SERO-4910 file (N, C-alpha, C, O; in steps of 0.05 Angstrom, whole numbers):
BEGIN
 pado doro    nc1    nc2    nc3   cac1   cac2   cac3    cc1    cc2    cc3    oc1    oc2    oc3
  Unk    A   2497   1852   5409   2523   1844   5390   2531   1809   5396   2533   1792   5378
  Unk    A   2532   1804   5420   2537   1776   5428   2517   1756   5407   2523   1735   5396
  Unk    A   2492   1770   5407   2470   1742   5395   2487   1732   5372   2496   1710   5372
  Unk    A   2490   1749   5351   2502   1733   5327   2528   1715   5328   2534   1699   5310
  Unk    A   2544   1720   5358   2563   1699   5359   2549   1671   5371   2556   1648   5365
  Unk    A   2529   1678   5388   2512   1654   5397   2501   1636   5375   2501   1612   5372
  Unk    A   2492   1658   5358   2472   1640   5337   2501   1621   5314   2504   1598   5305
  Unk    A   2516   1643   5314   2541   1625   5292   2556   1598   5308   2561   1577   5296
  Unk    A   2561   1601   5333   2566   1572   5342   2549   1557   5349   2557   1534   5344
  Unk    A   2527   1558   5358   2504   1542   5360   2499   1529   5330   2493   1505   5327
  Unk    A   2500   1547   5308   2486   1532   5284   2512   1515   5272   2508   1493   5262
  Unk    A   2537   1526   5271   2560   1509   5264   2561   1488   5279   2565   1468   5266
  Unk    A   2556   1482   5308   2560   1455   5318   2541   1445   5309   2550   1430   5292
  Unk    A   2511   1444   5311   2493   1426   5299   2500   1419   5273   2495   1395   5266
  Unk    A   2513   1438   5254   2519   1419   5232   2543   1410   5230   2551   1400   5209
  Unk    A   2560   1413   5254   2584   1393   5251   2570   1366   5259   2577   1346   5245
  Unk    A   2550   1362   5282   2541   1340   5286   2525   1330   5263   2531   1307   5258
  Unk    A   2507   1340   5248   2497   1330   5227   2517   1322   5200   2509   1304   5185
  Unk    A   2540   1334   5196   2561   1323   5186   2571   1294   5193   2571   1275   5177
  Unk    A   2579   1293   5222   2588   1271   5228   2570   1248   5231   2580   1225   5230
  Unk    A   2546   1251   5235   2527   1235   5231   2521   1226   5201   2512   1204   5195
  Unk    A   2523   1236   5192   2521   1226   5158   2542   1209   5149   2541   1189   5134
  Unk    A   2566   1223   5160   2589   1210   5152   2589   1179   5164   2596   1162   5147
  Unk    A   2585   1173   5179   2582   1148   5200   2558   1129   5188   2558   1104   5190
  Unk    A   2543   1139   5178   2509   1120   5171   2516   1114   5140   2536   1121   5127
  Unk    A   2496   1101   5134   2494   1097   5105   2485   1113   5089   2472   1129   5102
  Unk    A   2485   1119   5059   2469   1136   5046   2436   1132   5041   2431   1117   5023
  Unk    A   2413   1144   5055   2384   1145   5051   2379   1167   5051   2392   1187   5058
  Unk    A   2356   1165   5044   2336   1191   5037   2344   1205   5055   2359   1224   5051
  Unk    A   2332   1195   5086   2333   1209   5111   2360   1222   5116   2359   1242   5130
  Unk    A   2384   1213   5106   2413   1223   5116   2422   1248   5090   2438   1267   5090
  Unk    A   2405   1239   5073   2409   1263   5049   2394   1284   5064   2404   1307   5062
  Unk    A   2376   1281   5075   2355   1310   5084   2370   1320   5110   2369   1343   5120
  Unk    A   2385   1296   5121   2401   1313   5146   2428   1323   5141   2441   1337   5158
  Unk    A   2436   1316   5116   2459   1329   5099   2449   1355   5092   2458   1375   5104
  Unk    A   2435   1357   5077   2425   1387   5067   2412   1404   5101   2418   1428   5105
  Unk    A   2403   1397   5111   2395   1412   5134   2424   1423   5152   2426   1442   5167
  Unk    A   2443   1403   5144   2469   1411   5158   2478   1435   5141   2478   1457   5152
  Unk    A   2485   1434   5117   2492   1454   5100   2481   1481   5101   2493   1503   5105
  Unk    A   2452   1475   5097   2442   1509   5109   2443   1516   5131   2443   1541   5132
  Unk    A   2445   1501   5157   2459   1513   5179   2484   1519   5180   2485   1540   5194
  Unk    A   2506   1511   5172   2532   1509   5164   2535   1541   5152   2548   1560   5161
  Unk    A   2518   1542   5130   2516   1567   5116   2510   1591   5131   2524   1612   5132
  Unk    A   2488   1586   5143   2480   1608   5156   2489   1612   5179   2484   1634   5189
  Unk    A   2504   1593   5194   2523   1600   5217   2549   1615   5210   2559   1633   5223
  Unk    A   2558   1604   5186   2582   1617   5173   2578   1650   5173   2592   1665   5186
  Unk    A   2554   1659   5154   2550   1686   5153   2545   1701   5178   2557   1722   5182
  Unk    A   2524   1687   5200   2525   1690   5222   2555   1710   5236   2557   1733   5242
  Unk    A   2574   1684   5235   2602   1693   5243   2611   1713   5231   2620   1731   5244
  Unk    A   2610   1714   5205   2616   1741   5194   2608   1765   5207   2624   1782   5216
  Unk    A   2578   1768   5206   2569   1795   5217   2580   1801   5244   2588   1823   5250
  Unk    A   2579   1777   5261   2594   1782   5290   2624   1792   5284   2629   1811   5299
  Unk    A   2641   1786   5269   2668   1790   5264   2670   1816   5256   2689   1830   5264
  Unk    A   2649   1828   5238   2650   1855   5230   2640   1873   5255   2651   1894   5260
  Unk    A   2616   1862   5274   2610   1878   5294   2631   1882   5311   2638   1905   5317
  Unk    A   2644   1859   5319   2661   1860   5345   2698   1868   5334   2715   1878   5348
  Unk    A   2699   1861   5314   2728   1868   5302   2737   1884   5288   2760   1892   5291
  Unk    A   2714   1894   5262   2709   1908   5246   2722   1901   5220   2734   1915   5204
  Unk    A   2718   1875   5219   2718   1862   5190   2713   1837   5188   2718   1824   5208
  Unk    A   2700   1825   5165   2683   1806   5161   2695   1779   5158   2683   1759   5166
  Unk    A   2722   1779   5146   2733   1750   5149   2766   1761   5155   2779   1781   5146
  Unk    A   2773   1740   5172   2803   1740   5180   2813   1716   5167   2803   1694   5170
  Unk    A   2835   1721   5149   2839   1690   5128   2858   1687   5151   2880   1697   5152
  Unk    A   2848   1672   5170   2870   1654   5185   2865   1621   5178   2848   1612   5163
  Unk    A   2878   1611   5190   2875   1578   5182   2847   1568   5186   2837   1554   5168
  Unk    A   2831   1575   5213   2804   1570   5217   2784   1579   5194   2768   1564   5183
  Unk    A   2786   1602   5188   2765   1612   5163   2773   1603   5140   2758   1602   5121
  Unk    A   2799   1593   5138   2802   1585   5111   2795   1548   5106   2789   1536   5086
  Unk    A   2798   1541   5132   2781   1511   5133   2755   1510   5132   2742   1496   5117
  Unk    A   2746   1527   5150   2711   1529   5146   2705   1528   5127   2687   1511   5124
  Unk    A   2714   1544   5099   2701   1545   5073   2707   1524   5062   2690   1512   5048
  Unk    A   2731   1513   5064   2736   1484   5057   2716   1465   5063   2705   1451   5045
  Unk    A   2710   1464   5091   2696   1448   5097   2661   1444   5083   2648   1423   5080
  Unk    A   2655   1463   5078   2634   1465   5061   2634   1453   5042   2615   1438   5040
  Unk    A   2650   1451   5024   2656   1446   4994   2653   1416   4992   2639   1410   4972
  Unk    A   2660   1396   5004   2658   1373   5010   2631   1362   5005   2620   1349   4988
  Unk    A   2624   1371   5026   2593   1363   5039   2572   1370   5017   2557   1353   5009
  Unk    A   2571   1398   5007   2557   1412   4989   2556   1388   4964   2534   1380   4955
  Unk    A   2581   1380   4954   2586   1371   4930   2572   1343   4934   2558   1335   4916
  Unk    A   2574   1330   4952   2560   1300   4959   2529   1306   4958   2513   1291   4947
  Unk    A   2522   1336   4972   2487   1330   4973   2473   1338   4949   2450   1331   4942
  Unk    A   2494   1359   4934   2486   1363   4904   2485   1333   4883   2467   1318   4875
  Unk    A   2509   1333   4880   2519   1311   4865   2502   1282   4870   2492   1271   4851
  Unk    A   2499   1269   4901   2489   1248   4899   2501   1222   4896   2487   1202   4892
  Unk    A   2533   1221   4897   2550   1205   4889   2547   1177   4902   2550   1155   4891
  Unk    A   2540   1182   4929   2538   1163   4951   2566   1148   4956   2569   1126   4967
  Unk    A   2584   1164   4947   2613   1153   4955   2619   1160   4977   2604   1179   4983
  Unk    A   2637   1155   4997   2647   1164   5024   2666   1186   5016   2667   1207   5028
  Unk    A   2680   1180   4998   2709   1197   5002   2698   1230   5004   2712   1247   5016
  Unk    A   2678   1236   4994   2664   1269   4990   2662   1270   5029   2674   1289   5041
  Unk    A   2651   1255   5042   2646   1254   5064   2662   1248   5082   2657   1254   5105
  Unk    A   2688   1234   5075   2711   1234   5096   2725   1252   5091   2733   1263   5112
  Unk    A   2735   1264   5065   2748   1288   5065   2734   1306   5078   2751   1316   5093
  Unk    A   2710   1320   5082   2692   1333   5093   2700   1332   5128   2704   1353   5141
  Unk    A   2702   1308   5139   2705   1300   5166   2734   1305   5170   2740   1318   5190
  Unk    A   2750   1298   5154   2786   1303   5155   2785   1333   5160   2793   1343   5182
  Unk    A   2776   1347   5140   2780   1384   5146   2764   1385   5171   2778   1397   5187
  Unk    A   2745   1380   5179   2726   1382   5205   2748   1374   5225   2744   1388   5245
  Unk    A   2764   1361   5228   2786   1358   5248   2808   1371   5251   2820   1375   5272
  Unk    A   2817   1381   5222   2834   1398   5220   2829   1428   5231   2846   1444   5239
  Unk    A   2797   1430   5227   2787   1456   5232   2784   1456   5262   2777   1478   5271
  Unk    A   2787   1437   5282   2795   1445   5312   2824   1442   5319   2838   1455   5334
  Unk    A   2828   1423   5303   2861   1421   5308   2890   1438   5306   2906   1442   5324
  Unk    A   2888   1446   5282   2902   1468   5272   2902   1496   5290   2918   1501   5308
  Unk    A   2883   1510   5282   2886   1529   5304   2897   1526   5329   2915   1543   5333
  Unk    A   2892   1508   5349   2902   1497   5373   2928   1504   5367   2940   1522   5380
  Unk    A   2940   1489   5346   2968   1486   5342   2988   1509   5338   3008   1511   5352
  Unk    A   2980   1530   5316   2983   1544   5307   2976   1571   5320   2983   1593   5312
  Unk    A   2961   1566   5341   2951   1597   5350   2935   1619   5347   2937   1640   5361
  Unk    A   2917   1615   5328   2910   1641   5318   2888   1650   5332   2881   1640   5353
  Unk    A   2874   1674   5318   2843   1683   5331   2825   1659   5342   2822   1656   5366
  Unk    A   2816   1643   5326   2802   1621   5336   2812   1599   5355   2795   1581   5361
  Unk    A   2834   1598   5365   2841   1584   5382   2822   1586   5412   2824   1606   5426
  Unk    A   2809   1568   5420   2797   1558   5440   2806   1547   5466   2789   1539   5482
***
């Protein structure tokens, strides 16, 4: 059962690193490839987190602030990856959500407070 947790954490962290890398770099084909890979890894990480939650706690999604922000985090990076606007506002919005994804659970004290 713990393997799902490890997969979830590792893939999500790799995707976060990819998101941050793409945000601070300029738009190139290589960076869009990194963004595509990050989106795929994040999606698989999110799904493995759902499986892990179901096995450990009996439910797929706990709609706490971390889960909601995790869903919201995927959207701006996905939009930029599909539309290729080459405008930083999608990436900056995604990065802001990424930062909030770590800070708010600590402040509020939810299930995801590490």
